C-alpha positions in Angstrom: 32.8 23.7 -85.9 29.7 22.8 -87.8 26.4 24.8 -87.7 25.1 22.8 -84.8 28.2 23.4 -82.7 28.2 27.1 -83.6 24.5 27.3 -82.5 25.5 25.6 -79.2 28.4 28.0 -78.7 26.1 31.1 -79.4 23.6 29.7 -76.9 26.3 29.4 -74.3 27.6 32.9 -75.0 24.0 34.2 -74.8 23.7 32.9 -71.3 26.8 34.8 -70.2 26.2 38.0 -72.2 22.5 38.6 -73.2 23.6 41.3 -75.6 24.6 38.7 -78.2 21.0 37.1 -78.2 19.1 37.7 -81.4 15.3 37.5 -80.9 14.5 38.1 -84.6 14.6 34.8 -86.6 16.2 36.5 -89.6 18.9 38.1 -87.4 19.6 34.9 -85.6 20.0 33.1 -88.9 22.4 35.7 -90.2 24.4 35.6 -87.0 24.7 31.8 -87.2 25.8 32.0 -90.9 28.4 34.7 -90.1 29.9 32.9 -87.1 30.0 29.6 -89.1 31.7 31.3 -92.0 34.4 32.8 -89.8 34.8 29.9 -87.3 34.2 26.9 -89.5 37.8 25.8 -89.3 38.0 26.3 -85.5 37.1 23.2 -83.4 34.7 23.5 -80.5 37.0 21.3 -78.3 40.1 19.3 -78.8 41.6 16.4 -76.7 44.5 18.5 -75.6 43.6 21.8 -74.0 41.5 23.8 -76.4 37.8 24.7 -75.7 36.1 27.5 -77.5 33.7 28.0 -74.6 36.6 28.8 -72.3 38.0 31.3 -74.8 34.5 33.0 -74.9 34.1 33.0 -71.2 37.5 34.5 -70.7 36.7 37.4 -73.1 33.4 38.1 -71.6 34.9 38.1 -68.1 37.7 40.6 -68.8 36.4 42.7 -71.7 33.5 45.2 -71.6 33.0 44.8 -75.4 30.6 42.4 -77.0 32.3 39.3 -78.2 33.0 38.8 -81.9 34.2 35.8 -83.9 37.7 37.2 -83.9 37.8 36.9 -80.1 37.5 33.1 -80.6 39.8 32.9 -83.6 42.7 34.8 -82.1 43.1 32.5 -79.1 42.8 29.5 -81.5 45.6 30.8 -83.7 47.8 31.4 -80.6 47.0 27.8 -79.4 48.1 26.4 -82.8 51.2 28.5 -83.0 52.3 27.6 -79.5 51.9 23.9 -80.1 53.9 24.0 -83.4 56.7 26.0 -81.7 57.0 23.2 -79.1 56.9 20.4 -81.6 59.9 18.6 -83.1 59.3 16.5 -86.1 59.8 12.8 -85.2 61.5 10.5 -87.7 58.7 9.1 -89.9 58.2 5.4 -89.9 58.0 5.0 -93.6 60.8 4.2 -96.1 62.9 7.4 -96.4 63.4 6.7 -100.1 59.6 7.1 -100.6 59.7 10.9 -100.6 55.9 11.3 -101.0 55.1 9.0 -98.1 57.8 10.6 -95.9 56.5 14.1 -96.6 52.9 13.1 -96.1 53.6 11.6 -92.7 55.5 14.7 -91.5 52.7 17.0 -92.7 50.0 14.7 -91.1 51.9 14.8 -87.8 52.2 18.6 -87.8 48.5 19.0 -88.7 47.5 16.6 -85.9 49.6 18.6 -83.4 48.4 22.0 -84.6 44.7 20.8 -84.5 45.1 19.6 -80.9 44.6 15.9 -81.8 48.2 14.9 -80.8 50.7 16.2 -78.3 53.8 18.0 -79.5 56.9 15.8 -79.7 59.9 17.2 -77.8 63.6 16.5 -78.0 64.7 13.9 -75.5 67.0 15.3 -73.0 70.7 14.5 -73.4 71.5 15.2 -69.8 70.2 13.7 -66.6 69.8 10.2 -68.0 71.7 7.0 -67.4 73.7 5.6 -70.2 72.0 2.7 -72.0 73.3 -0.6 -70.6 74.0 -1.9 -74.1 75.9 1.3 -75.0 77.9 1.1 -71.7 78.8 -2.5 -72.4 79.9 -1.6 -75.9 82.1 1.2 -74.7 83.8 -1.1 -72.2 84.4 -3.6 -75.0 86.0 -1.1 -77.5 87.6 1.1 -74.7 86.5 4.4 -76.2 83.8 5.9 -78.4 86.5 7.6 -80.5 88.1 5.3 -83.1 91.9 4.9 -82.9 92.3 6.5 -86.3 90.3 9.5 -85.3 92.2 9.8 -82.0 95.6 9.7 -83.9 94.4 12.4 -86.3 93.3 14.6 -83.4 96.5 14.2 -81.4 98.4 17.2 -83.0 95.5 19.4 -82.1 95.2 18.1 -78.5 98.8 17.7 -77.4 98.0 17.8 -73.7 95.3 15.1 -74.0 97.4 13.0 -76.3 100.3 13.1 -73.8 97.9 12.1 -71.0 96.5 9.2 -72.9 100.0 8.0 -73.9 101.2 8.2 -70.2 98.2 6.2 -69.1 98.7 3.6 -71.8 102.3 3.1 -70.7 101.2 2.4 -67.1 102.1 5.8 -65.6 99.9 7.5 -63.1 97.3 9.9 -64.4 98.7 13.3 -63.4 95.6 15.2 -64.3 93.6 13.2 -61.7 95.0 15.5 -59.0 95.2 19.2 -58.6 98.6 20.8 -59.4 100.1 22.6 -56.4 102.4 24.7 -58.6 100.1 26.2 -61.3 96.8 25.6 -59.4 95.4 23.7 -62.4 92.2 21.8 -61.3 91.5 18.1 -61.7 91.2 17.3 -65.4 92.8 20.5 -66.6 96.3 20.6 -68.1 99.1 22.4 -66.3 100.0 25.9 -67.4 103.3 27.7 -67.6 103.7 29.8 -64.5 106.6 32.3 -64.3 107.3 34.3 -61.2 108.5 37.8 -61.7 111.1 39.5 -59.4 108.2 41.3 -57.7 106.7 37.9 -56.7 103.7 37.9 -59.0 102.9 34.9 -61.3 103.0 35.6 -65.0 102.1 33.5 -68.0 99.1 31.3 -68.8 100.1 29.1 -71.7 99.1 25.4 -71.6 101.8 22.8 -71.0 101.8 19.5 -72.8 103.4 17.7 -70.0 102.3 18.2 -66.3 104.6 19.6 -63.7 106.9 17.2 -61.8 105.2 17.9 -58.5 101.8 17.0 -60.0 103.2 13.7 -61.4 104.7 12.9 -58.0 101.4 13.7 -56.3 99.5 11.4 -58.7 102.0 8.6 -58.2 101.6 8.9 -54.4 97.8 8.9 -54.7 97.9 5.8 -56.8 100.2 4.1 -54.4 97.9 5.0 -51.6 94.8 3.7 -53.4 96.4 0.5 -54.7 96.3 -1.4 -51.4 92.6 -0.4 -50.9 91.6 -1.7 -54.3 93.6 -4.9 -53.8 91.9 -5.6 -50.5 88.5 -4.9 -52.1 
C-alpha cells in the first residue's frame, strides 16, 4: 500500500473504531508514517480474495483491543502461506536449457500467486476423467501400454499374471474373469492354495500360479454362454 491507500485504510478504520482517530496533525502524520512503514508491502486489495479492509473489520468486530498494523500483516501472511501451499509449479514455457529464464519464470509465477495476482495451480486429478481419445486409440493399436520387453522382464516376478496372459494369448478362456468356487478368490485375483484339515477348516493362503480346474471350467462355460450373444450382436 502506498501512503494514499494507507490514509484511506486509516479513515475506514476510524469510522469503525473512533479510538484510532488522531486529531492532532503531528500525531496523524506519525501514525500514517508508522503504518506505511509496517504495511508498505501489503496490498490494499488483490484480484483473488484479499482485502485489508475486511481483515480490519474482522479484528474490530471480534477483538476488544485497538487495532495495530500487525493485525493486518498477520492475516496477509496467512493468506500468502495458504496460497503457496495450494500451488504446484507448472512447467515453464521457456527453453529448459536456459536455466536463468526457467528459474525466473518459476519465481515470477510463485510471486504472482503469493501476491494474489494469479490463482494457485493444482495437480490435475488422475481419477475420474475419461481417457484421452488419442491415447485410447494408441493403446488399441499397440495392445498394451507395457512394452513386450518389459512384460517379459516382469514375468518372473508376476507368475500368476504371466500365466494368465499366456493362456489368453493361446485362446484359452480367462479364468480370472470369474470367481473361484473352491478358494473363494474374487474376479481378477489369482487362486490361492487351500488345504482342508481333518477338522474341516481351510488352511493355507499361498498364491497359485495356475487357477483351479473348477475355475477354468466355469470361465469356459461363461465364454461359451457369451459367444452366441456376441455373435448375434
